[in-house]
C-alpha positions as CSV (number, residue, x, y, z in Angstrom):
1,X,14.8,-40.4,-29.2
2,X,13.8,-37.0,-30.7
3,X,11.4,-36.4,-27.8
4,X,14.1,-37.2,-25.2
5,X,16.5,-34.9,-27.0
6,X,14.0,-32.0,-27.0
7,X,13.3,-32.5,-23.3
8,X,17.0,-32.5,-22.5
9,X,17.5,-29.4,-24.6
10,X,14.6,-27.6,-22.9
11,X,16.0,-28.6,-19.4
12,X,19.4,-27.4,-20.3
13,X,18.0,-24.1,-21.6
14,X,16.0,-23.6,-18.4
15,X,19.0,-24.3,-16.3
16,X,21.1,-21.8,-18.3
17,X,18.4,-19.1,-17.9
18,X,18.2,-19.8,-14.2
19,X,22.0,-19.6,-13.8
20,X,22.1,-16.3,-15.7
21,X,19.3,-14.9,-13.5
22,X,21.2,-15.9,-10.3
23,X,24.4,-14.2,-11.6
24,X,22.5,-11.0,-12.5
25,X,21.1,-11.0,-8.9
26,X,24.5,-11.9,-7.4
27,X,26.5,-9.2,-9.2
28,X,23.9,-6.5,-9.1
29,X,23.7,-6.1,-12.9
30,X,21.3,-3.4,-13.9
31,X,19.7,-0.5,-12.1
32,X,17.9,-0.6,-8.8
33,X,15.9,1.4,-6.3
34,X,16.6,2.4,-2.7
35,X,15.0,0.2,-0.1
36,X,15.2,0.3,3.7
37,X,15.8,-3.0,5.5
38,X,15.4,-3.3,9.2
39,X,17.7,-5.9,10.7
40,X,16.5,-7.0,14.2
41,X,19.1,-7.7,16.9
42,X,20.2,-11.3,16.9
43,X,18.7,-12.1,13.4
44,X,20.1,-15.3,11.9
45,X,21.7,-15.3,8.4
46,X,18.7,-17.2,7.1
47,X,16.2,-14.7,8.6
48,X,18.2,-11.8,7.1
49,X,18.3,-13.5,3.6
50,X,14.5,-14.0,3.8
51,X,14.1,-10.3,4.9
52,X,16.2,-9.1,1.9
53,X,14.2,-11.2,-0.5
54,X,10.8,-10.1,0.9
55,X,12.0,-6.5,0.8
56,X,12.9,-6.8,-2.9
57,X,16.6,-6.3,-2.4
58,X,17.5,-9.8,-3.7
59,X,15.7,-12.4,-5.8
60,X,17.4,-15.6,-4.5
61,X,17.8,-16.0,-0.8
62,X,19.4,-19.4,-1.0
63,X,22.0,-18.1,-3.4
64,X,22.7,-15.2,-1.0
65,X,23.1,-17.5,2.0
66,X,25.5,-19.7,0.1
67,X,27.5,-16.6,-1.1
68,X,27.7,-15.3,2.4
69,X,29.2,-18.6,3.6
70,X,32.0,-18.6,1.0
71,X,34.2,-16.5,3.2
72,X,34.0,-15.8,6.9
73,X,30.5,-15.5,8.2
74,X,29.5,-11.8,8.1
75,X,28.7,-10.0,11.3
76,X,25.6,-8.1,10.5
77,X,24.7,-5.0,12.5
78,X,21.1,-4.4,13.7
79,X,19.2,-1.3,12.7
80,X,17.8,0.2,9.5
81,X,20.1,-0.1,6.5
82,X,19.5,1.7,3.3
83,X,20.2,-0.7,0.4
84,X,19.6,-0.8,-3.3
85,X,18.1,-3.6,-5.3
86,X,20.9,-3.0,-7.9
87,X,23.6,-3.9,-5.3
88,X,25.8,-7.0,-5.6
89,X,25.7,-9.5,-2.8
90,X,29.2,-8.3,-1.7
91,X,28.0,-4.7,-1.5
92,X,24.9,-5.7,0.4
93,X,27.0,-7.7,2.9
94,X,29.4,-4.8,3.3
95,X,26.6,-2.4,4.0
96,X,24.9,-4.7,6.5
97,X,28.2,-5.0,8.4
98,X,28.3,-1.3,9.0
99,X,26.7,0.4,12.0
100,X,23.3,1.8,11.0
101,X,23.3,5.5,10.5
102,X,22.9,7.7,13.5
103,X,21.3,10.6,11.7
104,X,18.1,8.7,10.8
105,X,14.5,9.3,11.8
106,X,11.9,6.6,12.0
107,X,8.2,7.5,11.4
108,X,5.1,5.3,11.0
109,X,2.5,6.4,8.5
110,X,-0.8,4.9,9.7
111,X,-3.1,3.1,7.2
112,X,-6.0,5.4,6.3
113,X,-4.0,8.6,6.6
114,X,-4.8,11.3,4.0
115,X,-2.1,13.1,2.1
116,X,-2.6,16.2,4.3
117,X,-2.2,14.1,7.4
118,X,1.0,12.5,6.1
119,X,2.4,16.0,5.5
120,X,1.4,17.2,8.9
121,X,3.0,14.2,10.6
122,X,6.3,14.5,8.6
123,X,6.4,18.3,9.4
124,X,5.8,17.6,13.1
125,X,8.8,15.2,13.0
126,X,10.9,18.0,11.5
127,X,11.5,16.1,8.3
128,X,9.9,18.3,5.7
129,X,8.7,21.8,4.8
130,X,5.0,21.2,4.3
131,X,4.6,23.7,1.5
132,X,7.5,22.2,-0.5
133,X,6.2,18.6,0.2
134,X,2.7,19.4,-1.0
135,X,4.1,21.2,-4.1
136,X,6.2,18.1,-4.9
137,X,3.2,15.8,-4.4
138,X,1.1,18.0,-6.7
139,X,3.6,18.4,-9.6
140,X,7.0,16.8,-8.9
141,X,8.5,14.4,-11.4
142,X,8.6,10.7,-10.3
143,X,9.7,7.9,-12.5
144,X,7.0,5.3,-11.8
145,X,4.6,4.1,-14.5
146,X,1.6,4.3,-12.1
147,X,2.3,8.0,-11.5
148,X,2.5,9.0,-15.2
149,X,-1.3,8.9,-15.8
150,X,-2.2,10.8,-12.6
151,X,-3.2,14.4,-13.4
152,X,-1.1,17.1,-11.7
153,X,-3.0,18.8,-8.9
154,X,-3.5,19.0,-5.1
155,X,-4.7,15.4,-4.7
156,X,-2.5,13.7,-7.4
157,X,-0.7,11.3,-5.0
158,X,-3.5,10.7,-2.6
159,X,-3.6,7.0,-2.0
160,X,-0.2,6.2,-3.5
161,X,2.1,7.1,-0.5
162,X,2.1,3.7,1.0
163,X,1.4,3.6,4.7
164,X,4.3,1.9,6.5
165,X,7.2,2.5,8.9
166,X,10.0,4.4,7.2
167,X,13.5,5.5,8.3
168,X,14.6,8.7,6.6
169,X,18.0,10.4,6.7
170,X,18.2,13.9,8.1
171,X,19.3,15.2,4.7
172,X,16.5,13.6,2.7
173,X,14.6,16.2,0.6
174,X,10.8,16.3,0.3
175,X,11.2,14.8,-3.2
176,X,13.4,12.0,-1.7
177,X,10.8,11.1,0.9
178,X,7.9,11.0,-1.5
179,X,10.0,9.0,-3.9
180,X,10.7,6.4,-1.2
181,X,7.0,6.1,-0.4
182,X,6.0,5.7,-4.0
183,X,8.7,3.1,-4.5
184,X,7.3,1.2,-1.5
185,X,3.9,1.3,-3.2
186,X,5.5,-0.1,-6.3
187,X,7.1,-3.0,-4.3
188,X,4.2,-3.8,-2.1
189,X,1.1,-3.1,-4.2
190,X,1.9,-3.5,-7.9
191,X,2.8,-7.2,-7.7
192,X,-0.5,-7.9,-5.9
193,X,-2.5,-5.9,-8.4
194,X,-0.8,-7.6,-11.4
195,X,-1.1,-11.1,-10.0
196,X,-4.9,-10.6,-9.5
197,X,-5.4,-10.5,-13.2
198,X,-8.1,-7.9,-12.8
199,X,-9.2,-5.8,-15.8
200,X,-10.0,-2.9,-13.6
201,X,-7.6,0.1,-13.7
202,X,-5.2,0.4,-10.8
203,X,-6.7,3.8,-10.0
204,X,-10.1,2.3,-9.5
205,X,-8.7,-0.4,-7.2
206,X,-6.7,2.1,-5.1
207,X,-9.8,4.4,-4.9
208,X,-12.1,1.6,-3.8
209,X,-9.4,0.3,-1.3
210,X,-9.1,3.8,0.2
211,X,-12.8,3.9,0.9
212,X,-12.7,0.4,2.4
213,X,-9.8,1.5,4.5
214,X,-11.8,4.3,6.0
215,X,-15.0,2.4,6.4
216,X,-14.0,-1.0,7.7
217,X,-14.0,-1.4,11.4
218,X,-11.3,-4.1,11.3
219,X,-9.6,-6.7,9.2
220,X,-12.4,-9.2,9.5
221,X,-14.8,-6.7,8.0
222,X,-12.8,-5.5,4.9
223,X,-14.0,-8.2,2.5
224,X,-17.6,-7.7,3.5
225,X,-17.4,-3.9,3.3
226,X,-15.8,-4.4,-0.1
227,X,-18.7,-6.6,-1.2
228,X,-21.2,-3.9,-0.2
229,X,-19.6,-1.3,-2.4
230,X,-19.0,-3.7,-5.3
231,X,-22.7,-4.8,-5.1
232,X,-23.8,-1.2,-5.0
233,X,-21.6,-0.3,-8.0
234,X,-23.0,-3.2,-10.0
235,X,-26.6,-2.1,-9.3
236,X,-26.0,1.5,-10.2
237,X,-26.6,2.5,-6.5
238,X,-24.8,5.4,-4.8
239,X,-22.0,4.3,-2.5
240,X,-23.2,6.7,0.2
241,X,-19.9,6.5,2.1
242,X,-19.5,9.0,5.0
243,X,-15.8,8.8,4.5
244,X,-15.9,10.5,1.1
245,X,-17.8,13.4,2.5
246,X,-15.4,13.7,5.5
247,X,-12.6,13.9,2.9
248,X,-14.3,16.9,1.3
249,X,-14.8,18.5,4.7
250,X,-11.1,17.8,5.7
251,X,-12.7,16.8,9.0
252,X,-13.7,13.4,10.3
253,X,-17.1,14.3,11.7
254,X,-18.7,11.4,13.6
255,X,-22.1,12.4,12.2
256,X,-22.8,14.1,8.9
257,X,-25.5,16.7,8.6
258,X,-27.9,16.7,5.6
259,X,-26.1,19.8,4.3
260,X,-22.8,17.9,4.4
261,X,-24.2,15.1,2.2
262,X,-25.5,17.7,-0.3
263,X,-22.1,19.2,-1.0
264,X,-21.6,19.3,-4.8
265,X,-18.2,17.5,-5.2
266,X,-17.0,14.6,-7.4
267,X,-15.9,13.0,-4.1
268,X,-19.4,13.1,-2.7
269,X,-20.8,9.6,-3.1
270,X,-24.1,10.7,-1.6
271,X,-24.5,13.0,-4.7
272,X,-23.0,10.9,-7.5
273,X,-23.2,7.3,-8.5
274,X,-19.9,5.4,-8.8
275,X,-16.5,5.8,-7.2
276,X,-15.3,9.2,-5.9
277,X,-13.0,11.1,-8.2
278,X,-9.9,9.6,-6.7
279,X,-8.6,7.9,-3.5
280,X,-9.5,9.5,-0.2
281,X,-6.8,8.0,2.0
282,X,-3.7,5.8,1.9
283,X,-5.0,2.2,1.9
284,X,-2.9,-0.6,3.4
285,X,-2.3,-3.9,1.6
286,X,-5.3,-5.7,3.2
287,X,-7.7,-3.1,1.9
288,X,-6.0,-3.4,-1.6
289,X,-6.6,-7.1,-1.4
290,X,-10.2,-6.6,-0.3
291,X,-10.8,-4.4,-3.3
292,X,-9.3,-7.0,-5.6
293,X,-11.0,-10.0,-3.9
294,X,-14.2,-8.9,-2.2
295,X,-16.3,-11.5,-0.4
296,X,-19.2,-12.9,-2.4
297,X,-22.3,-11.6,-0.5
298,X,-25.7,-10.0,-1.2
299,X,-25.1,-7.2,1.3
300,X,-26.0,-3.7,0.3
301,X,-25.8,-1.9,3.7
302,X,-23.6,-1.9,6.7
303,X,-23.2,0.1,9.9
304,X,-20.9,0.1,12.9
305,X,-21.8,-2.3,15.7
306,X,-22.4,-1.1,19.2
307,X,-18.9,-1.9,20.2
308,X,-17.4,0.2,17.4
309,X,-15.0,-2.7,16.6
310,X,-17.0,-4.5,14.0
311,X,-19.8,-3.9,11.5
312,X,-23.3,-5.2,11.0
313,X,-24.5,-6.0,7.5
314,X,-27.8,-6.2,5.7
315,X,-29.1,-7.3,2.4
316,X,-32.2,-5.1,2.3
317,X,-33.0,-1.6,3.5
318,X,-35.6,-3.0,5.9
319,X,-32.9,-5.2,7.5
320,X,-30.7,-2.2,7.7
321,X,-33.3,-0.1,9.4
322,X,-33.9,-2.9,11.9
323,X,-30.1,-3.0,12.6
324,X,-30.1,0.7,13.2
325,X,-33.1,0.4,15.6
326,X,-31.3,-2.4,17.5
327,X,-28.0,-0.7,17.8
328,X,-28.7,3.0,18.2
329,X,-32.5,3.4,18.4
330,X,-32.6,5.8,15.5
331,X,-30.2,7.7,13.2
332,X,-29.3,8.3,9.6
333,X,-28.7,5.7,6.9
334,X,-25.1,6.4,6.3
335,X,-23.1,3.3,5.1
């Protein structure tokens, strides 16, 4: 009898907690952050609810769909809508029924872009003053836990401006734009990092992922490239990543000279064992996942295949030299 009572009480408590959580979501209780949601033309109510949940605007898509059906079915407008995760369901619906703003500019930040390239692109689109943007990136105040431990300086936010498609308002400041990109990193990357249970610092994961992003020829190679670097780190070998030297040079030279690989910099993985001082690019989610879940291999070397669309891997230096001979006849040992 007592056991049944305890079970019933626990079930009732769980139901109450769930009901309170749904109400908090429904009425937008608490603060929130701005999130852009792109509503495709002809999207169903279910698809929009799923979009809102995956974007982090709402927590319960079924509750949102039921709420939307209480009154007349909303007529949602296609386009990019700026919402806030602290909005109530009613406020979200009202915003989605409005015509998307005309004074908005959409820009795609490619995966693997460096901070300087992001600034160049945004300036080219007429969205920022590059000098102000770089100053904000180096020393601006941003209310994210993962930013607090990053030392101020030129490369502070390298790797943390998440590569994605954004829609900015014409009056967004440089600070606003950076804040949006950091918030997107928080939404997309932090949950994946926390769910992995890794004991490695986030900064190490982002740094490794940034190198993977620049070195992998395609999605199918990321896990193997990650394994090469992890295996090298575990053996105390230098990573010898061309991409880290290219980052120092601020030039993506297809072939590095011997002098290039001897540049004395904490980013030069030909000179120093371990990860570079910090990220060298903005990694996408697949590279983050590769850094968290590298494939289990014995590979220690890799190089681009002849087609440039994949990589060839080797467990020993002798195998690596043979791969080089087969693919390019001769060359250096980069990668």
